[in-house]
C-alpha positions as CSV (number, residue, x, y, z in Angstrom):
1,X,-48.7,16.1,32.5
2,X,-52.0,17.8,32.4
3,X,-53.7,18.2,35.8
4,X,-57.4,18.5,36.1
5,X,-60.2,18.8,38.6
6,X,-63.4,17.0,37.7
7,X,-66.9,16.0,38.9
8,X,-68.0,12.4,38.7
9,X,-71.5,11.2,37.9
10,X,-72.2,10.9,41.7
11,X,-71.2,14.5,42.3
12,X,-67.8,13.7,43.9
13,X,-65.2,16.3,43.1
14,X,-61.7,14.9,42.6
15,X,-58.4,15.9,41.0
16,X,-55.9,14.0,38.8
17,X,-54.4,14.1,35.3
18,X,-55.3,13.3,31.7
19,X,-54.3,10.0,30.3
20,X,-54.0,9.9,26.5
21,X,-56.4,12.8,26.1
22,X,-59.5,10.6,26.5
23,X,-59.2,9.3,30.1
24,X,-58.7,10.8,33.5
25,X,-56.8,9.4,36.5
26,X,-58.4,10.0,39.9
27,X,-55.1,10.3,41.8
28,X,-56.7,9.7,45.2
29,X,-58.5,6.6,44.2
30,X,-55.7,5.1,42.1
31,X,-53.1,5.8,44.8
32,X,-55.4,4.4,47.5
33,X,-55.0,7.6,49.5
34,X,-51.3,8.2,49.1
35,X,-52.1,11.2,46.9
36,X,-54.6,13.9,48.0
37,X,-58.0,14.4,46.4
38,X,-57.5,18.0,45.4
39,X,-54.8,20.0,43.7
40,X,-54.2,22.6,46.4
41,X,-53.0,19.8,48.8
42,X,-51.1,18.2,45.9
43,X,-49.2,21.4,45.3
44,X,-48.4,21.8,49.0
45,X,-45.8,19.1,48.5
46,X,-45.6,18.8,44.8
47,X,-42.1,17.4,44.5
48,X,-42.8,14.4,46.8
49,X,-46.3,13.9,45.2
50,X,-44.8,13.8,41.7
51,X,-42.4,11.1,42.9
52,X,-45.4,9.1,44.0
53,X,-47.0,9.6,40.6
54,X,-43.8,8.3,39.0
55,X,-43.7,5.3,41.2
56,X,-47.3,4.3,40.3
57,X,-46.9,4.5,36.6
58,X,-47.6,3.2,34.0
59,X,-51.3,3.8,34.0
60,X,-53.8,2.0,31.8
61,X,-57.4,2.3,30.7
62,X,-59.7,0.1,32.7
63,X,-57.5,0.3,35.8
64,X,-59.2,1.2,39.1
65,X,-59.3,5.0,39.4
66,X,-59.1,5.6,35.6
67,X,-62.3,7.0,34.0
68,X,-63.3,7.9,30.4
69,X,-63.2,11.7,30.1
70,X,-66.7,11.5,28.5
71,X,-68.1,10.3,31.8
72,X,-66.8,13.3,33.8
73,X,-67.3,17.1,33.9
74,X,-64.2,19.1,34.0
75,X,-64.1,21.9,36.5
76,X,-61.6,24.8,36.9
77,X,-58.4,22.9,37.5
78,X,-57.6,25.0,40.6
79,X,-61.2,25.9,41.8
80,X,-60.0,28.1,44.6
81,X,-56.4,29.4,44.1
82,X,-54.8,30.7,47.3
83,X,-54.6,34.1,45.6
84,X,-54.7,35.7,42.1
85,X,-52.4,38.4,41.0
86,X,-52.9,39.6,37.4
87,X,-50.0,41.4,35.7
88,X,-49.9,43.8,32.7
89,X,-47.0,42.2,30.8
90,X,-47.7,42.5,27.1
91,X,-46.5,45.9,25.7
92,X,-48.8,45.9,22.6
93,X,-51.9,45.6,24.7
94,X,-50.9,48.3,27.1
95,X,-49.9,50.7,24.3
96,X,-53.0,50.1,22.1
97,X,-55.5,50.2,25.0
98,X,-54.0,53.5,26.1
99,X,-54.0,55.0,22.6
100,X,-57.6,54.1,22.2
101,X,-58.3,56.2,25.3
102,X,-56.2,59.1,24.0
103,X,-53.4,58.4,26.4
104,X,-49.6,58.1,25.9
105,X,-47.5,55.2,27.2
106,X,-46.2,55.9,30.7
107,X,-42.4,55.4,31.3
108,X,-43.0,53.8,34.7
109,X,-44.5,50.7,32.9
110,X,-41.0,49.9,31.6
111,X,-39.5,50.2,35.0
112,X,-41.4,47.5,37.0
113,X,-43.9,44.8,36.2
114,X,-47.2,45.8,37.9
115,X,-50.2,43.8,39.0
116,X,-53.5,44.0,40.8
117,X,-55.2,41.5,43.1
118,X,-58.5,39.9,41.7
119,X,-61.2,37.8,43.3
120,X,-59.7,34.3,43.8
121,X,-63.1,33.1,45.1
122,X,-64.9,33.8,41.8
123,X,-63.1,31.2,39.6
124,X,-65.0,29.4,36.8
125,X,-64.0,26.5,34.6
126,X,-64.5,25.2,31.1
127,X,-68.1,25.1,29.9
128,X,-69.4,27.1,32.9
129,X,-71.8,29.9,32.3
130,X,-70.6,33.5,33.0
131,X,-73.2,35.7,34.5
132,X,-73.2,39.2,33.0
133,X,-73.4,41.7,35.8
134,X,-76.7,43.5,35.8
135,X,-75.3,47.0,35.7
136,X,-72.6,46.2,33.1
137,X,-73.1,47.2,29.4
138,X,-69.4,46.9,28.3
139,X,-68.6,43.2,29.0
140,X,-65.3,42.0,27.7
141,X,-63.0,39.0,27.6
142,X,-59.2,39.0,28.1
143,X,-57.0,36.4,26.5
144,X,-54.2,35.5,29.0
145,X,-52.0,32.8,30.3
146,X,-51.5,32.0,34.0
147,X,-48.8,30.3,35.9
148,X,-49.4,28.3,39.1
149,X,-47.0,28.5,42.0
150,X,-45.8,25.1,43.2
151,X,-43.2,26.0,45.9
152,X,-43.1,28.4,48.8
153,X,-40.6,31.2,48.5
154,X,-39.9,34.8,49.5
155,X,-37.7,37.5,47.8
156,X,-37.3,35.1,44.8
157,X,-34.9,36.3,42.2
158,X,-35.8,36.1,38.5
159,X,-32.9,33.7,38.0
160,X,-34.3,31.3,40.6
161,X,-38.0,31.8,39.9
162,X,-38.4,29.0,37.3
163,X,-38.1,26.3,40.0
164,X,-41.2,27.9,41.8
165,X,-43.5,27.4,38.8
166,X,-45.6,24.2,38.7
167,X,-47.4,24.8,35.4
168,X,-49.5,27.0,33.1
169,X,-53.1,27.3,32.0
170,X,-55.4,29.5,29.9
171,X,-56.9,32.4,31.7
172,X,-59.9,34.6,30.8
173,X,-59.9,37.7,32.9
174,X,-63.6,38.8,32.3
175,X,-64.0,42.6,32.5
176,X,-66.9,44.9,33.1
177,X,-65.3,47.8,31.3
178,X,-67.8,50.5,32.2
179,X,-67.6,49.7,35.9
180,X,-63.8,49.5,35.6
181,X,-63.6,52.9,33.8
182,X,-65.6,54.7,36.4
183,X,-63.9,53.3,39.5
184,X,-60.4,53.9,38.1
185,X,-61.1,57.6,37.7
186,X,-61.0,57.7,41.5
187,X,-57.4,56.3,41.5
188,X,-58.1,52.7,42.6
189,X,-58.9,49.5,40.7
190,X,-59.6,47.6,38.7
191,X,-61.7,46.0,41.4
192,X,-65.5,45.8,40.9
193,X,-64.9,45.7,37.1
194,X,-63.1,42.3,37.6
195,X,-64.9,41.0,40.7
196,X,-67.5,38.7,39.2
197,X,-65.6,36.0,37.4
198,X,-62.2,34.7,36.1
199,X,-62.2,31.5,34.0
200,X,-59.2,29.1,33.9
201,X,-58.7,25.7,32.3
202,X,-59.3,23.2,30.9
203,X,-56.2,21.9,32.7
204,X,-52.8,22.9,34.1
205,X,-49.9,21.8,31.9
206,X,-46.7,21.1,33.9
207,X,-43.8,23.4,32.9
208,X,-41.6,20.5,31.5
209,X,-44.1,20.0,28.7
210,X,-43.5,23.5,27.4
211,X,-39.8,23.6,27.8
212,X,-39.1,22.9,24.1
213,X,-41.2,26.0,23.1
214,X,-39.1,28.5,25.0
215,X,-38.6,31.7,23.0
216,X,-37.9,35.2,24.1
217,X,-39.3,35.8,27.5
218,X,-42.0,33.3,27.1
219,X,-42.9,30.3,24.9
220,X,-43.7,30.2,21.2
221,X,-47.4,29.5,21.8
222,X,-50.1,30.9,19.6
223,X,-53.0,32.5,21.5
224,X,-56.4,33.0,19.9
225,X,-59.9,34.2,20.9
226,X,-63.1,33.6,19.1
227,X,-66.6,35.0,19.8
228,X,-69.4,32.9,18.4
229,X,-66.9,31.1,16.2
230,X,-65.4,34.2,14.7
231,X,-61.7,34.8,15.2
232,X,-61.1,38.2,16.8
233,X,-57.8,38.0,18.7
234,X,-54.5,36.4,17.7
235,X,-51.1,36.8,19.5
236,X,-48.2,34.8,20.9
237,X,-46.9,34.3,24.4
238,X,-43.3,34.8,23.2
239,X,-44.2,38.5,22.9
240,X,-44.2,39.0,26.7
241,X,-42.2,42.1,27.7
242,X,-41.9,40.8,31.3
243,X,-41.3,37.1,31.8
244,X,-43.1,35.1,34.4
245,X,-39.9,34.8,36.3
246,X,-39.7,38.6,36.5
247,X,-43.3,38.7,37.6
248,X,-42.6,36.2,40.4
249,X,-39.6,38.3,41.5
250,X,-41.8,41.4,41.8
251,X,-44.7,39.5,43.4
252,X,-42.4,37.9,46.0
253,X,-40.5,41.0,47.0
254,X,-41.0,41.3,50.8
255,X,-43.9,38.7,50.5
256,X,-44.0,34.9,50.8
257,X,-45.6,33.1,47.9
258,X,-47.3,29.8,48.6
259,X,-48.1,26.7,46.5
260,X,-51.5,27.2,44.8
261,X,-51.2,30.9,44.2
262,X,-52.0,32.0,40.6
263,X,-50.3,34.7,38.5
264,X,-51.8,36.1,35.3
265,X,-49.8,37.5,32.3
266,X,-52.2,40.3,31.5
267,X,-53.8,40.5,28.0
268,X,-51.9,39.5,24.9
269,X,-51.8,42.0,22.0
270,X,-55.3,42.2,20.3
271,X,-56.6,40.0,23.1
272,X,-59.8,42.0,24.1
273,X,-62.6,44.1,22.7
274,X,-61.3,47.2,24.5
275,X,-58.1,47.0,22.4
276,X,-59.8,45.9,19.1
277,X,-62.5,48.6,19.3
278,X,-66.3,48.3,18.9
279,X,-65.9,48.6,15.1
280,X,-64.4,45.2,15.2
281,X,-66.9,43.7,17.6
282,X,-69.6,45.0,20.0
283,X,-69.4,44.3,23.7
284,X,-70.3,40.8,24.9
285,X,-74.0,40.0,25.4
286,X,-76.0,37.0,26.9
287,X,-75.8,33.9,24.6
288,X,-72.4,34.9,23.3
289,X,-69.9,32.0,23.2
290,X,-66.3,33.0,24.0
291,X,-63.5,30.5,23.2
292,X,-59.9,31.0,24.1
293,X,-57.2,28.7,22.6
294,X,-53.5,28.5,23.4
295,X,-51.2,26.0,21.7
296,X,-50.6,23.0,23.9
297,X,-52.8,24.4,26.7
298,X,-56.1,23.5,25.1
299,X,-59.4,25.4,24.6
300,X,-61.4,27.2,27.2
301,X,-65.0,27.9,26.2
302,X,-67.7,29.7,28.2
303,X,-71.2,31.1,27.4
304,X,-72.5,34.5,28.7
305,X,-75.9,34.5,30.4
306,X,-78.0,37.2,31.9
307,X,-78.4,37.4,35.7
308,X,-81.8,36.5,37.0
309,X,-83.5,39.3,38.8
């Protein structure tokens, strides 16, 4: 299933799922209140809620609570995740980005999957405009995949972690590279360099839909990024050095994870301008259109705009 959050013509924000790619089910309306109106509450008891979904099927066009997708505006599928941890799990990206800065690979990277916390209150969705920070001249995209936690757990082993994953979506970890570069010289960060926006969407695909693509430590899913229609980045999720189950093991060590938390993979190889270099493409500017595409997860497109002063 593909879960979405959407805005109706009257401004009401609801959640549900796609039906045949051209219609959307408002799960609260269709279930007459048995299902919640938002995905955070749905995830709080996802197993029981999925049973209700199954009991209500089949769904048909024209049914109460089923709307043409063309009449709705998709939002970020999880507008306010409970938290956002972003990992650093693709070896090619780490190596190349460090080489470009004259740095060697650090052995500690191979010992533990590492992450940072980003701003879970600055989430944007498909089609939303991304405001370029006023004092940023090196704006970058990052082509990533995110998993959404669907079950509470603590000290979760990698062998058990699969059952805690609800689904996956495309993630664009926008980066102000000049701000990031300066603050990390102090020994902390990235923080302000990632603070302004993270885009996710267009929907969350439940993990069962991807099972047949399992390969290596990930899935055989092509990942692409285009700027103004020009293909710049091309990788594959199967190249993960650390699996999402290993990331969950690390994230939950001594800490309780809750439904609705989001975990990012980090950038796939070639998946940003920092790695590609300015000879391939300049830093992003207002009016640029950035489009991320991952097989079976859809397309996430956003436009850069200037901040009004």
